[in-house]
N, C-alpha and C positions, 0 to 999 in steps of 0.2 A: 748779835747783830740783827738789826731790823731789815727784813727782806723787802723787796719791791712789792708794794701793795697800795691800795687807795689811801692808806694811813699817811703816806708821804705827801698828800695834798694839804695836810694840816701841820704847819710848822710847830705849833704849840704841842701837839701830840708827839711829834718827833723829839722835841726838846725834853718832854717828860720821860720818854723812853731812854734817852741818853742819861738824864739825871738819875734814872733808876738803875743804870748800869750798862746799857747797850754800848758796845765799843765803836759802832759805826752805823750808818743808815744808808740803805739803797733806795733811790728815788724810783717812782713808778716809771715804766718803760716808755721811751719815745719810739714809736713804730715807724718803720720805713714808709708805710702808707700815709702817715701824717705828713711826712716831708714831701712826698709826691703831691699830695693834695694842696699843700701850701703854695706850690708853684702857680696854682690857678685860683687861689683864695685871697681875700683881702688881707692886708698886713695885720698881724696879731694872731693868726692861726698857726698851728704846728709848732715850729721851733721856738718862737719868741716867748710864749707862755712857759714853756719848759725851762728855758734859760732863766727866766725871772724867778721861777720856783726854786731852781738850784741856788740862785743868789740869796733868796729869802732863807732857805734852809742853812746855808753857810753862815749867815749872820746870826741865826737863832741857835744852831746846834754846835756844841763844843766837842765835836768828834768828826772824823772823816765822813764826807758826804760822797756817795758813789753814784754816778750817772749810769743809767741802764738804757742800752740801745738794742732794738729788736729789728734785725734786717735780714734780707735774703740774697742780695746781689752785691757784687758780681760773682758768678761761678758758684762753687761749693762753699761750705762753711769754712774750710781751711783757708780758702782764698780771701774770704771776708775777714777772718781774723788777721791774716798777714797784712791786709790793706789797712786795717784799723791800727795795728801795732806800728806800722810804718808812718802813720799820720799823726799820732799823738805822742806826748812825752810822759804819760802816766802809765802805771801798770794796767794790763788788760786781763780780766778774768772772763772766762766763757762759761755760761750756764748751758749745760747740754741736756738732751733728752736721753732716755734709756734705750731708744730704738736704733741701736747700732749693732752690727754683727759682732763687733769686738770693741767694747768701750775702752779697754786699755790701749789698743792699737790706735784708736782715734785720739786719745789723750796724748799719746806720744807725738802724733803729727801736730797737734796744737802746740805742744811744747817746742817742737822744732822750728815753728814759725814765730815764736816769741811770746806766746801766752805765758803769763806769770801765775795764773791760777785757773782752776776748774771747779765749778759748782755742780753737784748732782742733787736732784734732777729738776728740770723745768716741769711745771704742771700744765697740761693742756686741758682747757675747759671745753670738753666735748659735750655737745648739746644732747639733751634727752628729747623724747617725744611725748607730747601731751595727748592722751587718748580721748580727752574730752573736747579739746579745741581742734584736734588734728593738725597741730602746728608744732614747730620746733620750740622746745623749752630751753631757754638760755640762762637759766638761773645759775649763779655761782655757788658752788658747794665748797665750804671751807675744808681744808685738809684735816686728816685725823691721824692718830698714831699708827693706824693700819698701813699707812703709806711709808712708814719709816724703814721696814726691813729691806725693801728694794734699794734704798740709799745706803744702808749699812753694808749690804753685800758689795755694792760698787766701791765704796770706800775701802773695804777690807782688801779688795782686789788691787786697787790702785796704790795703797799705802806703801807696799814694799819697794816700788820702783819709781814712783812719780817724784820728780824733783820740784815740782811747782806746788803752790798752796792748794789744799783741798777744802772745799766748802760743802756743807750739807744744807739743803733746803727742802722742806716738805715733810710733814709728819712729826715735827718736833713740837710737842705740846707742854713738856715739863722740863725741869732741870735734869731729871734722870734720863729723859730722852736725849738731851744734849750730851750727857755722859756716855751714852751708847755710841753716839756718832764720833765722839772724841776717841773712845777706845778702838774704833775701827779705822781711825786715821785722820779725822777731820781737824783742820787747823781753825776753821771758822764754822759756826753754826748760825743759820739764819732762821728767823721766826717772823711769821706774819699772821696766820689765822688765829693763833692763841692770843695775840695782842688785839686783833680786831674784835674778838669775843670777850676778852677780859679787861681790855684797856692797856695803855702803854706802860703803866706802873707795874704790870705783871712781870716785866723783865727782872725786877728786883726779887720777886718770889722765885723765879727760875734760877737766878744767881745763888740764892741762899740754898736751894735744893742741891745744886751742883757742888757748892762749897761743903755742904754737910756730907754728901757722898764721898768726896775726896778725903775729908777728915776721917770718916769711918774706915776707909780703905788705907789710911795712913799714907796718902800720897801728898807730897809737899806742894804740887802745882798741877795745872792742867797738862803741862808738858810731860810730866811723869806718867800720865795715863794714855797719852796720845799714841795710837797705833799698836797697843798691846795685843789687840785681837785681830790684827792684820794677818793676811794669809802667808806672810813671810816665814812663819814657823814650820811650814810643811813644804816638802820638796815638790809635791805635785798638788797644786791648788784644785785642779779639776777632780782629782781623786777624792780630795777632802770634801768637795761639794757633793759628789755622788754618795759618799758615805753618810753625810749628813741627811741627804734626801731619803735614803733607804732606812736609816735609823728613825727618822721622824715618822715614817709610815708604820714601822714595826712597833714603835713604842706607843702607838695609839691604844688607849685602854681597851681590854678585851670586852669589858662591859661598861655601860654608861650611856647617858643621853647622846643622841646623835649617831650612835653606832648602827649601821645598816647590816642586816644579816647577809652573809655570803660575799662580802667584798670590802674594799678599802674605802669606797665612796658611797 
């Protein structure tokens, strides 16, 4: 699935991604700030261009087209989701951040107010500082595979109990990365940075990699792999996490590059 990104401004690119095997496309986000600004701007700003692009994509793309809204009011996120669910007749999926004291508890609340899916995790484009210009540096940095483990951990936690659809976005660069997300419980895997860097046809390469892995593991379908590495196989997931943490530190090689004398770091 193509994640929300600047790529969705190009209907032909979206069409090429679907023709290469993408099952759906997510349109770039419409921000609440754009809608607020529209109230005092000439007609043609904010909502109208977004709706026109949705119509263009629906005509060009032979797959579901998913609109993306980014808002903050009224109230907290659960209130926002409840309001959206009550106002529309299509399934609502919420892309969340990792910054909650308990992601599973928050997902339960979203499920209670009618969300049909949750995607982990949103990427926040935090600015850097330029030491030369002494100004904020707002360059967009594409995601890398280093961001994937955080998503895998969350999916593995959610998979045993969540009744809604689970999506993974951020850090998926290859078909094998997609396989990892599916093993941890993802129903949907979204890709953006890899397509921006390699082109929309790269979806086909990823599908072939995933299919090849399934074949090597003698799994008949993606469904056969989904959730196999979720935390449901242990009675105490927190104990499992702690054990994994301590083993990771203890198994660091006694010799080798990067080893600092006298400690773990």
